[in-house]
MIDOSE-1310 file (N, C-alpha, C; in nm, 2 decimals, decimal comma, always signed):
residues 228
mtst	+0,00/-1,93/+0,33/-0,04/-1,83/+0,23/-0,18/-1,86/+0,18; -0,27/-1,76/+0,17/-0,40/-1,78/+0,12/-0,42/-1,71/-0,01; -0,51/-1,77/-0,10/-0,55/-1,70/-0,22/-0,70/-1,66/-0,19; -0,73/-1,53/-0,20/-0,85/-1,48/-0,15/-0,95/-1,43/-0,26
altl	-1,08/-1,44/-0,24/-1,18/-1,38/-0,32/-1,21/-1,24/-0,25; -1,20/-1,14/-0,33/-1,20/-1,00/-0,27/-1,34/-0,95/-0,27; -1,38/-0,89/-0,15/-1,51/-0,83/-0,13/-1,49/-0,68/-0,09; -1,60/-0,61/-0,11/-1,60/-0,47/-0,06/-1,64/-0,45/+0,08
gvlp	-1,69/-0,56/+0,15/-1,75/-0,54/+0,28/-1,65/-0,50/+0,39; -1,52/-0,52/+0,37/-1,42/-0,48/+0,47/-1,38/-0,33/+0,46; -1,43/-0,26/+0,36/-1,39/-0,12/+0,34/-1,51/-0,03/+0,38; -1,48/+0,09/+0,43/-1,59/+0,18/+0,47/-1,67/+0,22/+0,35
pgli	-1,80/+0,22/+0,36/-1,89/+0,26/+0,25/-1,89/+0,41/+0,22; -1,93/+0,44/+0,10/-1,96/+0,58/+0,07/-1,83/+0,67/+0,07; -1,72/+0,62/+0,03/-1,60/+0,70/+0,02/-1,60/+0,80/-0,10; -1,56/+0,92/-0,08/-1,54/+1,01/-0,19/-1,40/+1,02/-0,23
alpt	-1,37/+1,06/-0,35/-1,24/+1,07/-0,40/-1,23/+1,20/-0,49; -1,15/+1,29/-0,46/-1,12/+1,41/-0,54/-1,05/+1,37/-0,67; -1,05/+1,45/-0,77/-0,97/+1,42/-0,89/-0,83/+1,38/-0,87; -0,78/+1,28/-0,94/-0,64/+1,23/-0,94/-0,62/+1,13/-0,82
vyrp	-0,71/+1,12/-0,73/-0,69/+1,04/-0,61/-0,73/+0,89/-0,64; -0,64/+0,80/-0,60/-0,66/+0,66/-0,63/-0,78/+0,60/-0,55; -0,87/+0,55/-0,62/-0,99/+0,49/-0,56/-0,96/+0,34/-0,52; -1,02/+0,30/-0,41/-1,00/+0,16/-0,37/-1,03/+0,06/-0,48
qadt	-0,94/-0,03/-0,50/-0,95/-0,13/-0,60/-0,91/-0,27/-0,54; -0,88/-0,37/-0,62/-0,85/-0,50/-0,58/-0,74/-0,50/-0,48; -0,63/-0,43/-0,50/-0,52/-0,43/-0,41/-0,55/-0,37/-0,28; -0,64/-0,26/-0,28/-0,68/-0,21/-0,15/-0,76/-0,31/-0,07
rlla	-0,85/-0,39/-0,14/-0,93/-0,48/-0,07/-0,85/-0,60/-0,02; -0,75/-0,64/-0,09/-0,66/-0,75/-0,04/-0,59/-0,71/+0,09; -0,55/-0,58/+0,09/-0,48/-0,53/+0,21/-0,58/-0,51/+0,32; -0,70/-0,47/+0,29/-0,81/-0,45/+0,40/-0,85/-0,59/+0,46
esla	-0,86/-0,69/+0,38/-0,89/-0,82/+0,43/-0,78/-0,88/+0,52; -0,66/-0,85/+0,49/-0,55/-0,89/+0,57/-0,54/-0,81/+0,70; -0,57/-0,68/+0,69/-0,58/-0,59/+0,81/-0,69/-0,65/+0,90; -0,80/-0,70/+0,85/-0,91/-0,75/+0,93/-0,87/-0,87/+1,01
retv	-0,77/-0,94/+0,97/-0,72/-1,05/+1,05/-0,61/-1,02/+1,15; -0,57/-0,89/+1,16/-0,47/-0,85/+1,25/-0,54/-0,81/+1,39; -0,46/-0,82/+1,49/-0,51/-0,77/+1,62/-0,49/-0,62/+1,63; -0,60/-0,55/+1,62/-0,61/-0,40/+1,63/-0,70/-0,37/+1,74
rpgt	-0,66/-0,29/+1,84/-0,74/-0,26/+1,95/-0,73/-0,11/+1,98; -0,82/-0,06/+2,07/-0,80/+0,08/+2,11/-0,66/+0,12/+2,16; -0,60/+0,22/+2,10/-0,47/+0,26/+2,13/-0,36/+0,21/+2,05; -0,39/+0,11/+1,96/-0,29/+0,06/+1,87/-0,24/+0,17/+1,78
dvle	-0,11/+0,19/+1,77/-0,06/+0,30/+1,68/-0,04/+0,25/+1,54; -0,11/+0,30/+1,45/-0,11/+0,26/+1,31/-0,06/+0,37/+1,22; +0,03/+0,34/+1,12/+0,07/+0,43/+1,01/+0,03/+0,37/+0,88; -0,04/+0,45/+0,80/-0,06/+0,42/+0,66/+0,02/+0,51/+0,57
igtg	+0,10/+0,44/+0,49/+0,19/+0,52/+0,39/+0,11/+0,52/+0,26; +0,08/+0,64/+0,21/+0,01/+0,65/+0,08/-0,14/+0,62/+0,10; -0,20/+0,71/+0,17/-0,34/+0,68/+0,22/-0,45/+0,69/+0,11; -0,43/+0,77/+0,01/-0,53/+0,79/-0,09/-0,66/+0,84/-0,04
tgal	-0,77/+0,76/-0,05/-0,90/+0,81/+0,00/-0,90/+0,80/+0,16; -0,81/+0,73/+0,22/-0,81/+0,70/+0,36/-0,89/+0,58/+0,40; -0,92/+0,49/+0,30/-1,01/+0,38/+0,32/-0,95/+0,28/+0,43; -0,82/+0,25/+0,42/-0,75/+0,16/+0,51/-0,73/+0,22/+0,65
alha	-0,70/+0,35/+0,64/-0,68/+0,42/+0,77/-0,81/+0,43/+0,85; -0,92/+0,45/+0,78/-1,05/+0,45/+0,84/-1,09/+0,31/+0,89; -1,06/+0,21/+0,82/-1,08/+0,07/+0,87/-1,01/+0,05/+1,00; -0,89/+0,09/+1,01/-0,82/+0,08/+1,14/-0,88/+0,17/+1,25
asrg	-0,91/+0,29/+1,21/-0,97/+0,38/+1,31/-1,10/+0,33/+1,36; -1,18/+0,27/+1,28/-1,31/+0,22/+1,32/-1,29/+0,11/+1,43; -1,18/+0,05/+1,44/-1,15/-0,05/+1,54/-1,08/+0,01/+1,67; -1,07/+0,14/+1,67/-1,02/+0,21/+1,79/-0,87/+0,25/+1,78
akvt	-0,81/+0,22/+1,67/-0,66/+0,25/+1,66/-0,64/+0,40/+1,65; -0,52/+0,43/+1,69/-0,47/+0,57/+1,67/-0,40/+0,58/+1,54; -0,45/+0,64/+1,44/-0,40/+0,63/+1,31/-0,34/+0,76/+1,25; -0,22/+0,74/+1,20/-0,15/+0,85/+1,12/-0,15/+0,80/+0,98
avdv	-0,20/+0,89/+0,89/-0,20/+0,86/+0,74/-0,12/+0,97/+0,67; -0,03/+0,92/+0,58/+0,06/+1,01/+0,51/+0,04/+1,00/+0,36; +0,05/+1,10/+0,28/+0,04/+1,10/+0,14/+0,12/+1,22/+0,08; +0,19/+1,19/-0,04/+0,26/+1,30/-0,11/+0,16/+1,39/-0,19
sama	+0,04/+1,34/-0,21/-0,06/+1,41/-0,29/-0,15/+1,50/-0,20; -0,15/+1,63/-0,23/-0,24/+1,72/-0,15/-0,38/+1,69/-0,17; -0,42/+1,64/-0,29/-0,56/+1,60/-0,32/-0,59/+1,48/-0,23; -0,50/+1,38/-0,22/-0,53/+1,27/-0,13/-0,55/+1,30/+0,01
vata	-0,46/+1,39/+0,06/-0,47/+1,44/+0,20/-0,61/+1,50/+0,22; -0,65/+1,59/+0,13/-0,78/+1,66/+0,14/-0,89/+1,55/+0,14; -0,88/+1,45/+0,05/-0,98/+1,35/+0,04/-0,99/+1,27/+0,17; -0,88/+1,22/+0,22/-0,88/+1,14/+0,34/-0,94/+1,22/+0,46
rmna	-0,91/+1,35/+0,47/-0,96/+1,43/+0,58/-1,11/+1,44/+0,56; -1,16/+1,46/+0,44/-1,31/+1,47/+0,42/-1,38/+1,34/+0,45; -1,32/+1,23/+0,41/-1,38/+1,10/+0,45/-1,38/+1,07/+0,60; -1,27/+1,11/+0,66/-1,27/+1,10/+0,81/-1,38/+1,18/+0,87
wlhr	-1,40/+1,30/+0,82/-1,51/+1,38/+0,88/-1,65/+1,32/+0,85; -1,66/+1,27/+0,73/-1,79/+1,21/+0,69/-1,82/+1,09/+0,77; -1,72/+1,01/+0,81/-1,74/+0,89/+0,89/-1,73/+0,91/+1,04; -1,70/+1,04/+1,08/-1,69/+1,07/+1,22/-1,58/+0,99/+1,29
lplr	-1,47/+0,97/+1,22/-1,36/+0,89/+1,28/-1,23/+0,98/+1,28; -1,15/+0,97/+1,39/-1,03/+1,05/+1,40/-0,92/+1,00/+1,32; -0,86/+1,08/+1,23/-0,74/+1,05/+1,16/-0,64/+1,17/+1,17; -0,52/+1,14/+1,19/-0,41/+1,24/+1,17/-0,36/+1,22/+1,03
vlhg	-0,39/+1,31/+0,94/-0,35/+1,30/+0,80/-0,24/+1,40/+0,77; -0,13/+1,36/+0,72/-0,01/+1,44/+0,70/+0,02/+1,45/+0,55; +0,07/+1,56/+0,50/+0,11/+1,58/+0,36/+0,26/+1,58/+0,35; +0,31/+1,49/+0,26/+0,45/+1,49/+0,24/+0,51/+1,35/+0,23
dfaa	+0,64/+1,34/+0,23/+0,71/+1,22/+0,22/+0,70/+1,14/+0,35; +0,67/+1,01/+0,35/+0,65/+0,94/+0,47/+0,77/+0,94/+0,56; +0,89/+0,93/+0,51/+1,01/+0,92/+0,59/+1,03/+1,05/+0,67; +1,01/+1,17/+0,60/+1,03/+1,29/+0,67/+0,92/+1,32/+0,77
rtag	+0,79/+1,28/+0,74/+0,68/+1,32/+0,83/+0,67/+1,22/+0,95; +0,74/+1,11/+0,95/+0,73/+1,02/+1,06/+0,87/+1,01/+1,13; +0,96/+1,10/+1,11/+1,09/+1,09/+1,17/+1,08/+1,09/+1,32; +1,15/+0,99/+1,38/+1,14/+0,98/+1,53/+1,02/+0,91/+1,59
qkfd	+0,93/+0,87/+1,51/+0,80/+0,80/+1,56/+0,81/+0,65/+1,53; +0,74/+0,58/+1,62/+0,74/+0,43/+1,60/+0,59/+0,39/+1,61; +0,56/+0,28/+1,54/+0,42/+0,23/+1,53/+0,41/+0,08/+1,56; +0,29/+0,04/+1,59/+0,26/-0,10/+1,61/+0,23/-0,17/+1,48
lvlt	+0,18/-0,10/+1,39/+0,13/-0,15/+1,26/+0,15/-0,05/+1,15; +0,22/-0,09/+1,04/+0,23/-0,01/+0,92/+0,16/-0,07/+0,80; +0,08/+0,00/+0,74/+0,00/-0,04/+0,62/+0,05/+0,04/+0,50; +0,06/-0,03/+0,39/+0,09/+0,05/+0,27/+0,05/-0,03/+0,14
nppy	-0,01/+0,05/+0,05/-0,04/+0,00/-0,09/+0,04/+0,10/-0,17; +0,17/+0,08/-0,19/+0,25/+0,19/-0,25/+0,24/+0,18/-0,40; +0,29/+0,29/-0,47/+0,30/+0,28/-0,61/+0,39/+0,16/-0,65; +0,35/+0,08/-0,75/+0,43/-0,04/-0,78/+0,43/-0,08/-0,92
vpap	+0,37/+0,00/-1,01/+0,36/-0,04/-1,15/+0,49/-0,01/-1,22; +0,56/-0,10/-1,29/+0,68/-0,07/-1,36/+0,65/+0,03/-1,47; +0,74/+0,13/-1,49/+0,72/+0,24/-1,58/+0,85/+0,28/-1,64; +0,85/+0,32/-1,77/+0,97/+0,37/-1,83/+1,02/+0,49/-1,76
gtrl	+1,15/+0,51/-1,75/+1,21/+0,63/-1,69/+1,25/+0,60/-1,54; +1,34/+0,68/-1,49/+1,40/+0,65/-1,36/+1,35/+0,76/-1,26; +1,26/+0,85/-1,30/+1,21/+0,95/-1,20/+1,06/+0,93/-1,18; +1,03/+0,94/-1,05/+0,89/+0,93/-1,02/+0,81/+1,05/-1,07
psrg	+0,68/+1,03/-1,11/+0,60/+1,15/-1,15/+0,58/+1,24/-1,03; +0,57/+1,37/-1,06/+0,55/+1,47/-0,96/+0,41/+1,52/-0,95; +0,33/+1,48/-1,04/+0,19/+1,52/-1,04/+0,10/+1,42/-1,13; -0,03/+1,44/-1,11/-0,12/+1,36/-1,19/-0,15/+1,23/-1,12
pqra	-0,25/+1,16/-1,18/-0,30/+1,03/-1,11/-0,19/+0,92/-1,11; -0,10/+0,93/-1,21/+0,01/+0,83/-1,22/+0,10/+0,82/-1,10; +0,09/+0,93/-1,02/+0,17/+0,93/-0,89/+0,13/+0,81/-0,80; +0,01/+0,77/-0,82/-0,04/+0,66/-0,73/+0,01/+0,52/-0,77
wdag	+0,06/+0,51/-0,90/+0,10/+0,38/-0,94/+0,24/+0,37/-1,00; +0,29/+0,47/-1,07/+0,42/+0,46/-1,14/+0,54/+0,45/-1,03; +0,63/+0,35/-1,06/+0,73/+0,33/-0,96/+0,86/+0,28/-1,02; +0,90/+0,34/-1,14/+1,03/+0,31/-1,20/+1,03/+0,18/-1,28
pdgr	+1,14/+0,16/-1,34/+1,15/+0,04/-1,44/+1,12/-0,09/-1,38; +1,15/-0,12/-1,25/+1,11/-0,25/-1,19/+1,00/-0,24/-1,09; +0,94/-0,12/-1,08/+0,82/-0,10/-0,99/+0,86/-0,10/-0,84; +0,99/-0,09/-0,81/+1,03/-0,10/-0,67/+1,08/+0,03/-0,61
miid	+1,07/+0,14/-0,67/+1,13/+0,26/-0,62/+1,08/+0,30/-0,48; +0,95/+0,28/-0,46/+0,89/+0,31/-0,33/+0,90/+0,19/-0,23; +0,87/+0,07/-0,29/+0,88/-0,05/-0,21/+1,01/-0,07/-0,14; +1,12/-0,04/-0,21/+1,26/-0,06/-0,15/+1,28/+0,05/-0,04
rica	+1,23/+0,17/-0,06/+1,24/+0,27/+0,04/+1,17/+0,24/+0,17; +1,05/+0,18/+0,15/+0,97/+0,14/+0,27/+1,05/+0,03/+0,35; +1,09/-0,07/+0,27/+1,17/-0,18/+0,34/+1,29/-0,13/+0,41; +1,36/-0,04/+0,35/+1,48/+0,02/+0,42/+1,45/+0,10/+0,54
rlpt	+1,34/+0,17/+0,54/+1,30/+0,25/+0,65/+1,23/+0,18/+0,76; +1,18/+0,06/+0,74/+1,09/-0,01/+0,83/+1,15/-0,03/+0,97; +1,28/-0,07/+0,98/+1,34/-0,09/+1,12/+1,32/+0,03/+1,21; +1,32/+0,15/+1,15/+1,30/+0,27/+1,24/+1,15/+0,31/+1,26
llrp	+1,06/+0,24/+1,19/+0,92/+0,27/+1,20/+0,84/+0,18/+1,30; +0,89/+0,06/+1,31/+0,81/-0,04/+1,39/+0,87/-0,06/+1,53; +0,78/-0,07/+1,62/+0,82/-0,11/+1,76/+0,85/-0,26/+1,76; +0,92/-0,31/+1,86/+0,93/-0,45/+1,88/+0,80/-0,52/+1,87
ggvl	+0,79/-0,63/+1,79/+0,67/-0,70/+1,77/+0,57/-0,64/+1,67; +0,61/-0,52/+1,61/+0,53/-0,45/+1,52/+0,52/-0,52/+1,38; +0,41/-0,49/+1,31/+0,38/-0,57/+1,19/+0,37/-0,47/+1,07; +0,42/-0,51/+0,95/+0,40/-0,44/+0,82/+0,31/-0,53/+0,74
lmvh	+0,21/-0,46/+0,68/+0,13/-0,52/+0,58/+0,14/-0,44/+0,45; +0,20/-0,50/+0,35/+0,22/-0,43/+0,22/+0,17/-0,51/+0,10; +0,10/-0,45/+0,02/+0,05/-0,51/-0,10/+0,12/-0,46/-0,23; +0,15/-0,55/-0,32/+0,21/-0,50/-0,45/+0,19/-0,61/-0,55
sglc	+0,23/-0,57/-0,67/+0,21/-0,67/-0,79/+0,32/-0,77/-0,78; +0,28/-0,89/-0,83/+0,38/-1,00/-0,85/+0,49/-0,96/-0,95; +0,46/-0,86/-1,04/+0,55/-0,81/-1,13/+0,68/-0,76/-1,07; +0,67/-0,71/-0,95/+0,78/-0,64/-0,88/+0,87/-0,74/-0,81
gaek	+0,83/-0,86/-0,80/+0,92/-0,96/-0,73/+0,89/-0,97/-0,58; +0,79/-1,05/-0,55/+0,75/-1,07/-0,41/+0,86/-1,13/-0,33; +0,93/-1,23/-0,39/+1,04/-1,30/-0,32/+1,15/-1,20/-0,29; +1,17/-1,10/-0,37/+1,28/-1,00/-0,35/+1,24/-0,91/-0,23
tvah	+1,11/-0,88/-0,22/+1,06/-0,80/-0,10/+1,08/-0,88/+0,03; +1,04/-1,01/+0,03/+1,06/-1,09/+0,14/+1,20/-1,10/+0,18; +1,29/-1,13/+0,08/+1,43/-1,14/+0,11/+1,49/-1,01/+0,17; +1,45/-0,90/+0,12/+1,50/-0,77/+0,17/+1,46/-0,75/+0,31
lvdt	+1,34/-0,79/+0,35/+1,29/-0,77/+0,49/+1,36/-0,87/+0,58; +1,38/-1,00/+0,53/+1,45/-1,10/+0,62/+1,59/-1,05/+0,64; +1,66/-1,00/+0,54/+1,80/-0,96/+0,55/+1,81/-0,84/+0,65; +1,71/-0,77/+0,68/+1,71/-0,66/+0,77/+1,66/-0,70/+0,91
gfsa	+1,63/-0,83/+0,93/+1,60/-0,88/+1,06/+1,46/-0,91/+1,09; +1,37/-0,90/+0,99/+1,23/-0,93/+1,01/+1,20/-1,07/+0,98; +1,09/-1,12/+1,04/+1,03/-1,24/+0,98/+0,93/-1,19/+0,88; +0,93/-1,26/+0,76/+0,84/-1,21/+0,65/+0,80/-1,32/+0,56
diaa	+0,68/-1,31/+0,51/+0,64/-1,41/+0,41/+0,53/-1,35/+0,32; +0,49/-1,42/+0,22/+0,37/-1,38/+0,14/+0,25/-1,44/+0,21; +0,17/-1,35/+0,26/+0,06/-1,40/+0,35/-0,07/-1,43/+0,27; -0,08/-1,36/+0,15/-0,21/-1,38/+0,07/-0,18/-1,34/-0,07
tasv	-0,25/-1,39/-0,17/-0,24/-1,36/-0,31/-0,38/-1,34/-0,37; -0,39/-1,27/-0,48/-0,51/-1,27/-0,55/-0,48/-1,25/-0,70; -0,55/-1,31/-0,79/-0,53/-1,29/-0,93/-0,64/-1,20/-0,99; -0,61/-1,10/-1,06/-0,71/-1,00/-1,11/-0,67/-0,97/-1,26
pwgp	-0,78/-0,94/-1,34/-0,75/-0,90/-1,48/-0,66/-0,78/-1,49; -0,58/-0,77/-1,59/-0,51/-0,65/-1,62/-0,60/-0,53/-1,63; -0,56/-0,42/-1,57/-0,63/-0,30/-1,58/-0,58/-0,21/-1,70; -0,63/-0,09/-1,71/-0,59/-0,01/-1,83/-0,45/+0,03/-1,83
vlrs	-0,39/+0,05/-1,71/-0,25/+0,10/-1,71/-0,16/-0,01/-1,76; -0,17/-0,13/-1,71/-0,09/-0,24/-1,76/-0,11/-0,27/-1,91; -0,24/-0,26/-1,95/-0,27/-0,29/-2,09/-0,21/-0,19/-2,18; -0,20/-0,06/-2,14/-0,14/+0,04/-2,22/+0,01/+0,03/-2,23
rraw	+0,07/-0,05/-2,14/+0,22/-0,07/-2,14/+0,26/-0,21/-2,19; +0,17/-0,28/-2,25/+0,20/-0,42/-2,28/+0,33/-0,44/-2,36; +0,34/-0,36/-2,47/+0,46/-0,37/-2,55/+0,59/-0,35/-2,47; +0,59/-0,24/-2,39/+0,71/-0,21/-2,31/+0,73/-0,32/-2,21
lege	+0,63/-0,37/-2,14/+0,65/-0,47/-2,04/+0,70/-0,60/-2,10; +0,65/-0,64/-2,22/+0,69/-0,76/-2,28/+0,84/-0,74/-2,33; +0,87/-0,62/-2,38/+1,00/-0,59/-2,43/+1,11/-0,60/-2,32; +1,07/-0,56/-2,20/+1,16/-0,56/-2,08/+1,17/-0,70/-2,02
glvp	+1,09/-0,79/-2,07/+1,09/-0,93/-2,01/+1,02/-0,93/-1,88; +0,93/-0,84/-1,85/+0,86/-0,84/-1,72/+0,73/-0,92/-1,72; +0,68/-0,95/-1,84/+0,56/-1,03/-1,85/+0,57/-1,12/-1,98; +0,51/-1,24/-1,97/+0,51/-1,32/-2,10/+0,41/-1,26/-2,20
eaee	+0,42/-1,30/-2,32/+0,33/-1,25/-2,42/+0,19/-1,30/-2,39; +0,09/-1,22/-2,42/-0,05/-1,25/-2,41/-0,09/-1,27/-2,26; -0,01/-1,22/-2,17/-0,06/-1,23/-2,03/-0,18/-1,14/-2,01; -0,28/-1,19/-1,93/-0,40/-1,12/-1,91/-0,43/-1,10/-1,76
qeel	-0,36/-1,18/-1,67/-0,39/-1,17/-1,53/-0,27/-1,12/-1,45; -0,30/-1,04/-1,35/-0,20/-0,99/-1,26/-0,21/-1,05/-1,13; -0,10/-1,10/-1,07/-0,10/-1,15/-0,94/-0,07/-1,04/-0,84; -0,16/-1,02/-0,74/-0,13/-0,93/-0,63/-0,08/-1,01/-0,51
vlir	+0,01/-0,96/-0,44/+0,07/-1,03/-0,33/+0,06/-0,94/-0,20; +0,03/-1,00/-0,09/+0,03/-0,94/+0,04/+0,15/-0,98/+0,12; +0,24/-0,89/+0,15/+0,36/-0,92/+0,23/+0,33/-0,89/+0,37; +0,35/-0,98/+0,46/+0,34/-0,96/+0,61/+0,48/-0,98/+0,67
aqqp	+0,53/-0,87/+0,74/+0,66/-0,88/+0,81/+0,64/-0,84/+0,95; +0,72/-0,90/+1,04/+0,71/-0,86/+1,18/+0,85/-0,84/+1,24; +0,85/-0,73/+1,32/+0,97/-0,69/+1,39/+0,99/-0,79/+1,51; +1,11/-0,84/+1,53/+1,14/-0,93/+1,65/+1,10/-0,86/+1,78
C-alpha cells in the first residue's frame, strides 16, 4: 500500500463541467494515479461507473483502451461527451444505472469513484449536485451494489479500481470482495482536508459516531481487486 502525493498531471487538461457535474478532485486524482500504474493497451475494455466529466475515461482512452462510461446524471453524460469531442478521443457514454446499461457485458478493467459520503436518510438523491456524493447513512449504498455486481462485470484476470472515503470502511469493502472470490487490498491512500460537504455535516457525523470530535482530515482509500 502506498500513501501518495496527488498531482494534476495524470488527468486530461482543460476539462469542462456543466452545472451540477462533479469536477475532478483529490479522489479523482488518486484513482487516476492508480490507473496510470495499470497495464492498459489498445483494445483493453474499460468501464467507468459514474464518469462525471469523463476525466478517468479519457485517461484510459488516451492509452488506446476501448472505454464505456456510464452516469445516472444527464448533465454528466453531456459533459463527458463534450470533453471527449474536445480531446478527440472515442468514448461510449451511456445514461442510466450502471447495472442496467452494462447487462451481459464484461470488461478487463472497471474504474469507479462512486458516491460515498455518509448522509442522513435512506434514499439516494434524484437530482442536484449531491447525487455525486450522497450515499446513505454509512456511505455504502453504491459501493455495496458495485461489489455485488462485480463478478458479472469482470473477465477472468480483470481488475477493479475503486476510490472512496475511509469513513465508509475500507476493510469492509475488501472483505466483501474477498468473500465473493476476488483478491483485494487497499492499494493506496491519501489524506486530504475536509471539504465543505463534510464540514456541513460535522454535528451529524459526530453524533453517529462516524468521526471523532475535531477531525479535520479525511483519508481516501484506493481499493484494487482482481478476478481470478
